[in-house]
Every structure is written in structure tokens, then in C-alpha cells.
ROTI-621665 format. One line per field, with one value per residue (C-alpha): x, y, z. Coordinates in nm, 3 decimals. Each point is the difference from the previous one (the first is absolute). Layout:
# residues N
xx <- X  ...
yy <- Y  ...
zz <- Z  ...
//
This chain:
# residues 105
xx <- 1.315  -0.055  0.044  -0.319  -0.058  -0.264  -0.213  0.073  -0.279  -0.012  -0.232  -0.086  0.096  -0.052  -0.264  0.032  0.120  0.014  -0.351  -0.075  -0.360  -0.013  0.305  -0.089  -0.274  -0.311  0.012  0.368  0.030  0.244  0.135  -0.146  0.168  0.004  -0.052  0.233  0.102  0.222  0.292  -0.059  0.310  0.206  -0.107  0.284  -0.125  0.114  0.334  -0.171  -0.169  0.342  0.017  0.193  -0.307  -0.151  -0.352  -0.203  -0.325  -0.197  -0.182  -0.313  -0.016  0.017  -0.081  -0.013  0.297  -0.054  0.194  0.237  0.297  0.222  -0.207  -0.296  0.035  -0.194  0.024  0.225  0.057  0.305  0.151  0.049  -0.373  0.022  0.158  0.101  -0.212  0.214  -0.110  0.109  -0.243  -0.275  0.076  -0.215  -0.299  0.092  0.018  -0.354  -0.154  0.184  -0.261  0.014  -0.086  -0.310  0.048  -0.333  -0.073
yy <- 0.283  0.338  0.057  -0.027  0.190  0.198  0.196  -0.244  -0.127  -0.393  -0.239  -0.326  -0.278  -0.302  -0.010  -0.345  0.104  -0.220  -0.112  0.199  -0.150  -0.147  0.188  0.381  0.192  0.026  0.290  -0.023  0.169  -0.167  0.152  -0.078  -0.106  0.291  0.272  0.277  0.103  0.257  -0.138  0.147  -0.163  -0.306  -0.227  0.033  -0.336  -0.182  -0.079  -0.200  -0.217  -0.164  0.121  0.221  0.104  0.326  0.056  0.311  0.185  0.172  0.352  -0.149  -0.305  0.066  -0.315  0.029  -0.159  -0.342  -0.236  -0.245  -0.208  0.304  0.236  0.260  0.148  0.087  -0.279  0.088  -0.132  -0.141  0.250  -0.279  -0.018  0.345  0.183  0.363  0.222  0.208  0.349  0.134  -0.210  0.168  0.345  -0.042  -0.051  0.281  0.219  -0.107  0.111  0.339  0.285  0.159  0.383  0.013  0.238  0.127  -0.127
zz <- -1.909  0.164  0.369  0.196  0.304  0.198  -0.252  -0.296  -0.221  -0.005  -0.195  0.152  -0.228  0.232  0.270  0.129  0.341  0.303  0.090  0.319  0.043  0.337  0.145  -0.101  0.141  -0.208  -0.256  -0.112  -0.342  -0.257  -0.323  -0.330  -0.317  -0.243  0.264  0.043  0.348  0.175  0.218  0.355  0.168  0.063  0.268  0.270  0.154  -0.313  0.138  0.263  -0.240  -0.057  -0.381  -0.213  -0.206  0.026  0.104  -0.047  0.135  -0.247  0.021  -0.145  0.254  0.368  0.202  0.376  0.194  0.142  0.204  -0.179  0.138  -0.087  0.209  -0.094  -0.324  -0.311  -0.275  -0.288  -0.361  -0.170  -0.229  -0.256  -0.058  -0.160  -0.295  -0.003  -0.218  -0.250  0.089  -0.325  -0.193  0.204  -0.145  -0.318  0.240  0.209  -0.312  -0.098  0.333  -0.009  -0.057  -0.317  -0.072  -0.238  -0.288  -0.152  -0.350
//
């Protein structure tokens, strides 16, 4: 599996995140299965969760920070719910979007 870090593209493959209803402020946005996101950074608060799992923030989803038992911070998402996007497989689509010089017929 390729390394994932800030700027990496990932696709959500599992969106059964912890139910935040009742504990999170209204309007919290969660990732959706099948959607491609860009990793913004790793959540530095993850170590305080008492876990060795990696949690990430996404460029496309920015939730306002809220008070939790670990302090005030923006919700993050378990990296295990995402799969890296193989950037080389996107090259064919990039070529399709490249402008082509028109030649008179």
C-alpha cells in the first residue's frame, strides 16, 4: 500500500463512523463512501485518544472545532476508512483533459 500523507488522494471505502449525533455540534460533515478526498494532515490529538490508529483531516471537509473529553479540536477520520488512490491510474483521464491543437481539415 502506498504511503499516505498530506496532499495524497484517498477514496472513502467505509463510512460507518462513530455516530456523533447528540455529541457533536449540528452541521458536522462526514465523508461519503466512493468519494475521493485529499489528505490535509494527520490529527495530532490522535495519541490522546489512547489508540495507535492514524486519524486524518481532509481538505474537502473542514468542521469547526468543538469541545471533547480530549480538548477542543476539529473531528478527524480513521485512516482505515480510506484507500489510497493510485495516481498513475488517473493519467489516462488527465490526457483526455489536455488541450489539443486543432489542425484545419
